PDB file as gemmi writes it, atoms N, CA and C in Angstrom:
CRYST1    1.000    1.000    1.000  90.00  90.00  90.00 P 1                      
ATOM      1  N   UNK A   1       7.717 -26.047   3.756  1.00  0.00           N  
ATOM      2  CA  UNK A   1       8.657 -25.039   4.172  1.00  0.00           C  
ATOM      3  C   UNK A   1       8.285 -24.559   5.576  1.00  0.00           C  
ATOM      4  N   UNK A   2       9.302 -24.378   6.393  1.00  0.00           N  
ATOM      5  CA  UNK A   2       9.093 -23.858   7.740  1.00  0.00           C  
ATOM      6  C   UNK A   2       8.898 -22.348   7.711  1.00  0.00           C  
ATOM      7  N   UNK A   3       8.066 -21.868   8.606  1.00  0.00           N  
ATOM      8  CA  UNK A   3       7.957 -20.434   8.855  1.00  0.00           C  
ATOM      9  C   UNK A   3       8.590 -20.175  10.213  1.00  0.00           C  
ATOM     10  N   UNK A   4       9.520 -19.226  10.254  1.00  0.00           N  
ATOM     11  CA  UNK A   4      10.214 -18.886  11.489  1.00  0.00           C  
ATOM     12  C   UNK A   4       9.844 -17.455  11.848  1.00  0.00           C  
ATOM     13  N   UNK A   5       9.478 -17.263  13.102  1.00  0.00           N  
ATOM     14  CA  UNK A   5       9.075 -15.938  13.575  1.00  0.00           C  
ATOM     15  C   UNK A   5      10.312 -15.214  14.096  1.00  0.00           C  
ATOM     16  N   UNK A   6      10.637 -14.061  13.507  1.00  0.00           N  
ATOM     17  CA  UNK A   6      11.758 -13.236  13.982  1.00  0.00           C  
ATOM     18  C   UNK A   6      11.246 -12.335  15.101  1.00  0.00           C  
ATOM     19  N   UNK A   7      11.848 -12.404  16.299  1.00  0.00           N  
ATOM     20  CA  UNK A   7      11.364 -11.565  17.395  1.00  0.00           C  
ATOM     21  C   UNK A   7      11.666 -10.080  17.207  1.00  0.00           C  
ATOM     22  N   UNK A   8      12.600  -9.742  16.332  1.00  0.00           N  
ATOM     23  CA  UNK A   8      12.933  -8.337  16.095  1.00  0.00           C  
ATOM     24  C   UNK A   8      12.039  -7.727  15.021  1.00  0.00           C  
ATOM     25  N   UNK A   9      11.808  -8.456  13.946  1.00  0.00           N  
ATOM     26  CA  UNK A   9      10.936  -7.975  12.869  1.00  0.00           C  
ATOM     27  C   UNK A   9       9.463  -8.184  13.215  1.00  0.00           C  
ATOM     28  N   UNK A  10       9.203  -9.066  14.171  1.00  0.00           N  
ATOM     29  CA  UNK A  10       7.857  -9.441  14.594  1.00  0.00           C  
ATOM     30  C   UNK A  10       7.034  -9.953  13.412  1.00  0.00           C  
ATOM     31  N   UNK A  11       7.657 -10.848  12.656  1.00  0.00           N  
ATOM     32  CA  UNK A  11       6.985 -11.421  11.490  1.00  0.00           C  
ATOM     33  C   UNK A  11       7.456 -12.852  11.280  1.00  0.00           C  
ATOM     34  N   UNK A  12       6.551 -13.695  10.792  1.00  0.00           N  
ATOM     35  CA  UNK A  12       6.901 -15.064  10.415  1.00  0.00           C  
ATOM     36  C   UNK A  12       7.337 -15.048   8.960  1.00  0.00           C  
ATOM     37  N   UNK A  13       8.540 -15.548   8.711  1.00  0.00           N  
ATOM     38  CA  UNK A  13       9.111 -15.527   7.373  1.00  0.00           C  
ATOM     39  C   UNK A  13       9.559 -16.936   6.995  1.00  0.00           C  
ATOM     40  N   UNK A  14       9.740 -17.209   5.693  1.00  0.00           N  
ATOM     41  CA  UNK A  14      10.196 -18.539   5.258  1.00  0.00           C  
ATOM     42  C   UNK A  14      11.602 -18.850   5.773  1.00  0.00           C  
ATOM     43  N   UNK A  15      11.839 -20.113   6.015  1.00  0.00           N  
ATOM     44  CA  UNK A  15      13.127 -20.547   6.559  1.00  0.00           C  
ATOM     45  C   UNK A  15      14.317 -20.156   5.684  1.00  0.00           C  
ATOM     46  N   UNK A  16      14.096 -19.939   4.411  1.00  0.00           N  
ATOM     47  CA  UNK A  16      15.184 -19.566   3.501  1.00  0.00           C  
ATOM     48  C   UNK A  16      15.809 -18.216   3.861  1.00  0.00           C  
ATOM     49  N   UNK A  17      15.115 -17.405   4.652  1.00  0.00           N  
ATOM     50  CA  UNK A  17      15.641 -16.109   5.075  1.00  0.00           C  
ATOM     51  C   UNK A  17      16.555 -16.215   6.291  1.00  0.00           C  
ATOM     52  N   UNK A  18      16.681 -17.410   6.868  1.00  0.00           N  
ATOM     53  CA  UNK A  18      17.404 -17.588   8.123  1.00  0.00           C  
ATOM     54  C   UNK A  18      18.565 -18.560   7.964  1.00  0.00           C  
ATOM     55  N   UNK A  19      19.533 -18.456   8.869  1.00  0.00           N  
ATOM     56  CA  UNK A  19      20.629 -19.410   8.943  1.00  0.00           C  
ATOM     57  C   UNK A  19      20.787 -19.871  10.384  1.00  0.00           C  
ATOM     58  N   UNK A  20      21.017 -21.155  10.524  1.00  0.00           N  
ATOM     59  CA  UNK A  20      21.256 -21.761  11.829  1.00  0.00           C  
ATOM     60  C   UNK A  20      22.607 -21.299  12.344  1.00  0.00           C  
ATOM     61  N   UNK A  21      22.685 -20.964  13.615  1.00  0.00           N  
ATOM     62  CA  UNK A  21      23.932 -20.467  14.189  1.00  0.00           C  
ATOM     63  C   UNK A  21      24.483 -21.310  15.323  1.00  0.00           C  
ATOM     64  N   UNK A  22      23.977 -22.512  15.496  1.00  0.00           N  
ATOM     65  CA  UNK A  22      24.496 -23.393  16.529  1.00  0.00           C  
ATOM     66  C   UNK A  22      23.652 -23.390  17.788  1.00  0.00           C  
ATOM     67  N   UNK A  23      24.170 -24.073  18.787  1.00  0.00           N  
ATOM     68  CA  UNK A  23      23.472 -24.191  20.063  1.00  0.00           C  
ATOM     69  C   UNK A  23      23.493 -22.852  20.794  1.00  0.00           C  
ATOM     70  N   UNK A  24      22.395 -22.500  21.410  1.00  0.00           N  
ATOM     71  CA  UNK A  24      22.296 -21.245  22.158  1.00  0.00           C  
ATOM     72  C   UNK A  24      22.818 -21.426  23.577  1.00  0.00           C  
ATOM     73  N   UNK A  25      23.153 -20.322  24.201  1.00  0.00           N  
ATOM     74  CA  UNK A  25      23.542 -20.264  25.612  1.00  0.00           C  
ATOM     75  C   UNK A  25      24.831 -21.023  25.912  1.00  0.00           C  
ATOM     76  N   UNK A  26      25.769 -21.025  24.979  1.00  0.00           N  
ATOM     77  CA  UNK A  26      27.079 -21.619  25.214  1.00  0.00           C  
ATOM     78  C   UNK A  26      28.005 -20.486  25.652  1.00  0.00           C  
ATOM     79  N   UNK A  27      28.465 -20.539  26.880  1.00  0.00           N  
ATOM     80  CA  UNK A  27      29.272 -19.454  27.442  1.00  0.00           C  
ATOM     81  C   UNK A  27      30.755 -19.660  27.134  1.00  0.00           C  
ATOM     82  N   UNK A  28      31.369 -18.620  26.580  1.00  0.00           N  
ATOM     83  CA  UNK A  28      32.802 -18.638  26.313  1.00  0.00           C  
ATOM     84  C   UNK A  28      33.544 -18.542  27.650  1.00  0.00           C  
ATOM     85  N   UNK A  29      34.647 -19.291  27.811  1.00  0.00           N  
ATOM     86  CA  UNK A  29      35.417 -19.184  29.052  1.00  0.00           C  
ATOM     87  C   UNK A  29      35.888 -17.742  29.282  1.00  0.00           C  
ATOM     88  N   UNK A  30      35.837 -17.295  30.524  1.00  0.00           N  
ATOM     89  CA  UNK A  30      36.201 -15.910  30.852  1.00  0.00           C  
ATOM     90  C   UNK A  30      37.658 -15.613  30.523  1.00  0.00           C  
ATOM     91  N   UNK A  31      38.561 -16.537  30.816  1.00  0.00           N  
ATOM     92  CA  UNK A  31      39.982 -16.344  30.530  1.00  0.00           C  
ATOM     93  C   UNK A  31      40.487 -17.562  29.754  1.00  0.00           C  
ATOM     94  N   UNK A  32      40.395 -17.534  28.428  1.00  0.00           N  
ATOM     95  CA  UNK A  32      40.778 -18.703  27.629  1.00  0.00           C  
ATOM     96  C   UNK A  32      42.218 -19.160  27.836  1.00  0.00           C  
ATOM     97  N   UNK A  33      43.113 -18.261  28.212  1.00  0.00           N  
ATOM     98  CA  UNK A  33      44.520 -18.624  28.395  1.00  0.00           C  
ATOM     99  C   UNK A  33      44.721 -19.579  29.569  1.00  0.00           C  
ATOM    100  N   UNK A  34      43.810 -19.599  30.518  1.00  0.00           N  
ATOM    101  CA  UNK A  34      43.966 -20.458  31.696  1.00  0.00           C  
ATOM    102  C   UNK A  34      43.190 -21.764  31.585  1.00  0.00           C  
ATOM    103  N   UNK A  35      42.468 -21.946  30.490  1.00  0.00           N  
ATOM    104  CA  UNK A  35      41.642 -23.144  30.320  1.00  0.00           C  
ATOM    105  C   UNK A  35      42.496 -24.281  29.758  1.00  0.00           C  
ATOM    106  N   UNK A  36      42.272 -25.474  30.258  1.00  0.00           N  
ATOM    107  CA  UNK A  36      43.026 -26.637  29.762  1.00  0.00           C  
ATOM    108  C   UNK A  36      42.629 -26.948  28.320  1.00  0.00           C  
ATOM    109  N   UNK A  37      43.471 -27.692  27.640  1.00  0.00           N  
ATOM    110  CA  UNK A  37      43.178 -28.079  26.260  1.00  0.00           C  
ATOM    111  C   UNK A  37      41.887 -28.884  26.169  1.00  0.00           C  
ATOM    112  N   UNK A  38      41.660 -29.750  27.145  1.00  0.00           N  
ATOM    113  CA  UNK A  38      40.449 -30.563  27.138  1.00  0.00           C  
ATOM    114  C   UNK A  38      39.202 -29.697  27.309  1.00  0.00           C  
ATOM    115  N   UNK A  39      39.270 -28.735  28.223  1.00  0.00           N  
ATOM    116  CA  UNK A  39      38.125 -27.842  28.444  1.00  0.00           C  
ATOM    117  C   UNK A  39      37.897 -26.946  27.231  1.00  0.00           C  
ATOM    118  N   UNK A  40      38.972 -26.500  26.593  1.00  0.00           N  
ATOM    119  CA  UNK A  40      38.845 -25.660  25.395  1.00  0.00           C  
ATOM    120  C   UNK A  40      38.223 -26.464  24.253  1.00  0.00           C  
ATOM    121  N   UNK A  41      38.657 -27.707  24.081  1.00  0.00           N  
ATOM    122  CA  UNK A  41      38.071 -28.570  23.052  1.00  0.00           C  
ATOM    123  C   UNK A  41      36.595 -28.812  23.342  1.00  0.00           C  
ATOM    124  N   UNK A  42      36.246 -28.986  24.603  1.00  0.00           N  
ATOM    125  CA  UNK A  42      34.845 -29.174  24.993  1.00  0.00           C  
ATOM    126  C   UNK A  42      34.034 -27.952  24.588  1.00  0.00           C  
ATOM    127  N   UNK A  43      34.540 -26.753  24.856  1.00  0.00           N  
ATOM    128  CA  UNK A  43      33.843 -25.515  24.494  1.00  0.00           C  
ATOM    129  C   UNK A  43      33.700 -25.377  22.972  1.00  0.00           C  
ATOM    130  N   UNK A  44      34.756 -25.668  22.239  1.00  0.00           N  
ATOM    131  CA  UNK A  44      34.739 -25.452  20.788  1.00  0.00           C  
ATOM    132  C   UNK A  44      33.936 -26.481  20.006  1.00  0.00           C  
ATOM    133  N   UNK A  45      34.035 -27.747  20.385  1.00  0.00           N  
ATOM    134  CA  UNK A  45      33.540 -28.802  19.504  1.00  0.00           C  
ATOM    135  C   UNK A  45      32.366 -29.625  20.010  1.00  0.00           C  
ATOM    136  N   UNK A  46      32.140 -29.675  21.282  1.00  0.00           N  
ATOM    137  CA  UNK A  46      31.110 -30.567  21.796  1.00  0.00           C  
ATOM    138  C   UNK A  46      29.826 -29.807  22.098  1.00  0.00           C  
ATOM    139  N   UNK A  47      28.736 -30.278  21.521  1.00  0.00           N  
ATOM    140  CA  UNK A  47      27.428 -29.659  21.713  1.00  0.00           C  
ATOM    141  C   UNK A  47      26.401 -30.746  22.011  1.00  0.00           C  
ATOM    142  N   UNK A  48      25.337 -30.319  22.667  1.00  0.00           N  
ATOM    143  CA  UNK A  48      24.233 -31.233  22.941  1.00  0.00           C  
ATOM    144  C   UNK A  48      23.515 -31.530  21.627  1.00  0.00           C  
ATOM    145  N   UNK A  49      22.997 -32.685  21.510  1.00  0.00           N  
ATOM    146  CA  UNK A  49      22.232 -33.062  20.328  1.00  0.00           C  
ATOM    147  C   UNK A  49      20.993 -33.827  20.812  1.00  0.00           C  
ATOM    148  N   UNK A  50      20.110 -33.117  21.539  1.00  0.00           N  
ATOM    149  CA  UNK A  50      19.009 -33.819  22.199  1.00  0.00           C  
ATOM    150  C   UNK A  50      17.875 -34.188  21.253  1.00  0.00           C  
ATOM    151  N   UNK A  51      17.135 -35.153  21.676  1.00  0.00           N  
ATOM    152  CA  UNK A  51      15.883 -35.498  21.007  1.00  0.00           C  
ATOM    153  C   UNK A  51      14.804 -34.766  21.789  1.00  0.00           C  
ATOM    154  N   UNK A  52      14.151 -33.806  21.144  1.00  0.00           N  
ATOM    155  CA  UNK A  52      13.147 -32.998  21.832  1.00  0.00           C  
ATOM    156  C   UNK A  52      13.517 -31.532  21.777  1.00  0.00           C  
ATOM    157  N   UNK A  53      13.164 -30.794  22.826  1.00  0.00           N  
ATOM    158  CA  UNK A  53      13.418 -29.350  22.835  1.00  0.00           C  
ATOM    159  C   UNK A  53      14.909 -29.036  22.894  1.00  0.00           C  
ATOM    160  N   UNK A  54      15.309 -28.094  22.048  1.00  0.00           N  
ATOM    161  CA  UNK A  54      16.711 -27.704  21.949  1.00  0.00           C  
ATOM    162  C   UNK A  54      16.785 -26.201  21.746  1.00  0.00           C  
ATOM    163  N   UNK A  55      17.604 -25.525  22.549  1.00  0.00           N  
ATOM    164  CA  UNK A  55      17.795 -24.076  22.405  1.00  0.00           C  
ATOM    165  C   UNK A  55      18.835 -23.832  21.318  1.00  0.00           C  
ATOM    166  N   UNK A  56      18.441 -23.077  20.307  1.00  0.00           N  
ATOM    167  CA  UNK A  56      19.302 -22.839  19.151  1.00  0.00           C  
ATOM    168  C   UNK A  56      19.450 -21.343  18.893  1.00  0.00           C  
ATOM    169  N   UNK A  57      20.503 -21.011  18.191  1.00  0.00           N  
ATOM    170  CA  UNK A  57      20.761 -19.637  17.779  1.00  0.00           C  
ATOM    171  C   UNK A  57      20.501 -19.549  16.278  1.00  0.00           C  
ATOM    172  N   UNK A  58      19.765 -18.526  15.867  1.00  0.00           N  
ATOM    173  CA  UNK A  58      19.445 -18.316  14.460  1.00  0.00           C  
ATOM    174  C   UNK A  58      19.751 -16.872  14.070  1.00  0.00           C  
ATOM    175  N   UNK A  59      19.969 -16.651  12.776  1.00  0.00           N  
ATOM    176  CA  UNK A  59      20.197 -15.301  12.263  1.00  0.00           C  
ATOM    177  C   UNK A  59      19.250 -15.041  11.106  1.00  0.00           C  
ATOM    178  N   UNK A  60      18.593 -13.901  11.138  1.00  0.00           N  
ATOM    179  CA  UNK A  60      17.667 -13.493  10.074  1.00  0.00           C  
ATOM    180  C   UNK A  60      18.483 -12.761   9.002  1.00  0.00           C  
ATOM    181  N   UNK A  61      19.192 -13.516   8.169  1.00  0.00           N  
ATOM    182  CA  UNK A  61      20.150 -12.915   7.241  1.00  0.00           C  
ATOM    183  C   UNK A  61      19.519 -12.106   6.123  1.00  0.00           C  
ATOM    184  N   UNK A  62      18.332 -12.485   5.666  1.00  0.00           N  
ATOM    185  CA  UNK A  62      17.671 -11.742   4.587  1.00  0.00           C  
ATOM    186  C   UNK A  62      16.572 -10.838   5.121  1.00  0.00           C  
ATOM    187  N   UNK A  63      16.737 -10.435   6.364  1.00  0.00           N  
ATOM    188  CA  UNK A  63      15.778  -9.526   6.993  1.00  0.00           C  
ATOM    189  C   UNK A  63      16.562  -8.503   7.784  1.00  0.00           C  
ATOM    190  N   UNK A  64      16.390  -8.506   9.089  1.00  0.00           N  
ATOM    191  CA  UNK A  64      17.054  -7.523   9.948  1.00  0.00           C  
ATOM    192  C   UNK A  64      18.528  -7.837  10.173  1.00  0.00           C  
ATOM    193  N   UNK A  65      18.956  -9.083   9.896  1.00  0.00           N  
ATOM    194  CA  UNK A  65      20.352  -9.460  10.058  1.00  0.00           C  
ATOM    195  C   UNK A  65      20.769  -9.778  11.483  1.00  0.00           C  
ATOM    196  N   UNK A  66      19.823  -9.805  12.400  1.00  0.00           N  
ATOM    197  CA  UNK A  66      20.144  -9.998  13.809  1.00  0.00           C  
ATOM    198  C   UNK A  66      20.050 -11.460  14.234  1.00  0.00           C  
ATOM    199  N   UNK A  67      20.828 -11.791  15.257  1.00  0.00           N  
ATOM    200  CA  UNK A  67      20.772 -13.113  15.868  1.00  0.00           C  
ATOM    201  C   UNK A  67      19.659 -13.142  16.902  1.00  0.00           C  
ATOM    202  N   UNK A  68      19.028 -14.292  17.037  1.00  0.00           N  
ATOM    203  CA  UNK A  68      18.030 -14.521  18.080  1.00  0.00           C  
ATOM    204  C   UNK A  68      18.088 -15.981  18.467  1.00  0.00           C  
ATOM    205  N   UNK A  69      17.424 -16.320  19.550  1.00  0.00           N  
ATOM    206  CA  UNK A  69      17.391 -17.701  20.022  1.00  0.00           C  
ATOM    207  C   UNK A  69      16.012 -18.290  19.805  1.00  0.00           C  
ATOM    208  N   UNK A  70      15.986 -19.602  19.699  1.00  0.00           N  
ATOM    209  CA  UNK A  70      14.720 -20.303  19.498  1.00  0.00           C  
ATOM    210  C   UNK A  70      14.747 -21.634  20.228  1.00  0.00           C  
ATOM    211  N   UNK A  71      13.601 -22.038  20.724  1.00  0.00           N  
ATOM    212  CA  UNK A  71      13.414 -23.395  21.235  1.00  0.00           C  
ATOM    213  C   UNK A  71      12.727 -24.176  20.131  1.00  0.00           C  
ATOM    214  N   UNK A  72      13.394 -25.225  19.658  1.00  0.00           N  
ATOM    215  CA  UNK A  72      12.845 -26.022  18.566  1.00  0.00           C  
ATOM    216  C   UNK A  72      12.790 -27.472  18.987  1.00  0.00           C  
ATOM    217  N   UNK A  73      11.696 -28.126  18.656  1.00  0.00           N  
ATOM    218  CA  UNK A  73      11.552 -29.554  18.902  1.00  0.00           C  
ATOM    219  C   UNK A  73      12.249 -30.281  17.761  1.00  0.00           C  
ATOM    220  N   UNK A  74      13.307 -31.003  18.061  1.00  0.00           N  
ATOM    221  CA  UNK A  74      14.087 -31.661  17.009  1.00  0.00           C  
ATOM    222  C   UNK A  74      13.378 -32.879  16.426  1.00  0.00           C  
ATOM    223  N   UNK A  75      12.350 -33.357  17.082  1.00  0.00           N  
ATOM    224  CA  UNK A  75      11.595 -34.495  16.559  1.00  0.00           C  
ATOM    225  C   UNK A  75      10.593 -34.030  15.503  1.00  0.00           C  
ATOM    226  N   UNK A  76       9.815 -33.006  15.837  1.00  0.00           N  
ATOM    227  CA  UNK A  76       8.776 -32.530  14.920  1.00  0.00           C  
ATOM    228  C   UNK A  76       9.242 -31.364  14.054  1.00  0.00           C  
ATOM    229  N   UNK A  77      10.412 -30.781  14.354  1.00  0.00           N  
ATOM    230  CA  UNK A  77      10.961 -29.617  13.659  1.00  0.00           C  
ATOM    231  C   UNK A  77      10.096 -28.381  13.867  1.00  0.00           C  
ATOM    232  N   UNK A  78       9.316 -28.358  14.942  1.00  0.00           N  
ATOM    233  CA  UNK A  78       8.427 -27.243  15.244  1.00  0.00           C  
ATOM    234  C   UNK A  78       9.122 -26.266  16.184  1.00  0.00           C  
ATOM    235  N   UNK A  79       9.012 -24.971  15.868  1.00  0.00           N  
ATOM    236  CA  UNK A  79       9.544 -23.926  16.728  1.00  0.00           C  
ATOM    237  C   UNK A  79       8.527 -23.673  17.844  1.00  0.00           C  
ATOM    238  N   UNK A  80       8.956 -23.864  19.069  1.00  0.00           N  
ATOM    239  CA  UNK A  80       8.079 -23.713  20.220  1.00  0.00           C  
ATOM    240  C   UNK A  80       8.092 -22.270  20.711  1.00  0.00           C  
ATOM    241  N   UNK A  81       9.261 -21.631  20.666  1.00  0.00           N  
ATOM    242  CA  UNK A  81       9.387 -20.245  21.116  1.00  0.00           C  
ATOM    243  C   UNK A  81      10.581 -19.595  20.436  1.00  0.00           C  
ATOM    244  N   UNK A  82      10.496 -18.301  20.245  1.00  0.00           N  
ATOM    245  CA  UNK A  82      11.637 -17.502  19.785  1.00  0.00           C  
ATOM    246  C   UNK A  82      11.799 -16.347  20.766  1.00  0.00           C  
ATOM    247  N   UNK A  83      13.040 -15.951  20.991  1.00  0.00           N  
ATOM    248  CA  UNK A  83      13.299 -14.867  21.925  1.00  0.00           C  
ATOM    249  C   UNK A  83      14.603 -14.174  21.563  1.00  0.00           C  
ATOM    250  N   UNK A  84      14.727 -12.933  21.994  1.00  0.00           N  
ATOM    251  CA  UNK A  84      15.876 -12.119  21.632  1.00  0.00           C  
ATOM    252  C   UNK A  84      17.164 -12.682  22.222  1.00  0.00           C  
ATOM    253  N   UNK A  85      18.264 -12.467  21.516  1.00  0.00           N  
ATOM    254  CA  UNK A  85      19.578 -12.875  22.011  1.00  0.00           C  
ATOM    255  C   UNK A  85      19.853 -12.143  23.316  1.00  0.00           C  
ATOM    256  N   UNK A  86      20.418 -12.851  24.256  1.00  0.00           N  
ATOM    257  CA  UNK A  86      20.699 -12.271  25.564  1.00  0.00           C  
ATOM    258  C   UNK A  86      19.604 -12.495  26.583  1.00  0.00           C  
ATOM    259  N   UNK A  87      18.421 -12.839  26.118  1.00  0.00           N  
ATOM    260  CA  UNK A  87      17.309 -13.127  27.035  1.00  0.00           C  
ATOM    261  C   UNK A  87      17.474 -14.541  27.582  1.00  0.00           C  
ATOM    262  N   UNK A  88      16.998 -14.800  28.792  1.00  0.00           N  
ATOM    263  CA  UNK A  88      17.093 -16.154  29.337  1.00  0.00           C  
ATOM    264  C   UNK A  88      16.185 -17.120  28.571  1.00  0.00           C  
ATOM    265  N   UNK A  89      16.578 -18.372  28.609  1.00  0.00           N  
ATOM    266  CA  UNK A  89      15.770 -19.411  27.956  1.00  0.00           C  
ATOM    267  C   UNK A  89      14.427 -19.526  28.658  1.00  0.00           C  
ATOM    268  N   UNK A  90      13.329 -19.471  27.890  1.00  0.00           N  
ATOM    269  CA  UNK A  90      12.013 -19.601  28.524  1.00  0.00           C  
ATOM    270  C   UNK A  90      11.770 -21.031  29.004  1.00  0.00           C  
ATOM    271  N   UNK A  91      10.945 -21.135  30.022  1.00  0.00           N  
ATOM    272  CA  UNK A  91      10.565 -22.438  30.546  1.00  0.00           C  
ATOM    273  C   UNK A  91       9.693 -23.133  29.512  1.00  0.00           C  
ATOM    274  N   UNK A  92       9.929 -24.388  29.240  1.00  0.00           N  
ATOM    275  CA  UNK A  92       9.174 -25.131  28.230  1.00  0.00           C  
ATOM    276  C   UNK A  92       7.683 -25.168  28.548  1.00  0.00           C  
ATOM    277  N   UNK A  93       7.340 -25.142  29.826  1.00  0.00           N  
ATOM    278  CA  UNK A  93       5.931 -25.218  30.226  1.00  0.00           C  
ATOM    279  C   UNK A  93       5.171 -23.934  29.894  1.00  0.00           C  
ATOM    280  N   UNK A  94       5.892 -22.803  29.859  1.00  0.00           N  
ATOM    281  CA  UNK A  94       5.206 -21.528  29.605  1.00  0.00           C  
ATOM    282  C   UNK A  94       5.208 -21.120  28.134  1.00  0.00           C  
ATOM    283  N   UNK A  95       5.835 -21.890  27.261  1.00  0.00           N  
ATOM    284  CA  UNK A  95       5.895 -21.540  25.842  1.00  0.00           C  
ATOM    285  C   UNK A  95       4.696 -22.106  25.100  1.00  0.00           C  
ATOM    286  N   UNK A  96       3.949 -21.244  24.494  1.00  0.00           N  
ATOM    287  CA  UNK A  96       2.750 -21.672  23.749  1.00  0.00           C  
ATOM    288  C   UNK A  96       2.697 -20.983  22.379  1.00  0.00           C  
ATOM    289  N   UNK A  97       3.824 -20.760  21.735  1.00  0.00           N  
ATOM    290  CA  UNK A  97       3.839 -20.096  20.438  1.00  0.00           C  
ATOM    291  C   UNK A  97       3.554 -21.076  19.344  1.00  0.00           C  
TER     292      UNK A  97                                                      
END                                                                             
């Protein structure tokens, strides 16, 4: 079982307390009415699926209920860093969690 550290509760909890919320740092178009159908489809449906470090959004549903972001290695399934929603993505070189 994975242990995920919630940056708000400041505790490592079992993965069963969390839900995956998709890719992090995906910006919604400022004026959706002016976006082409192709660009809107790109925003809604297309996400990166990298091998290696990936910025993800998670929610601590059985704890504080808040969303946060995490850098997770998709190969080893190891969480490299967790950080509050709205914070910039940390540099991979400086993450040592």
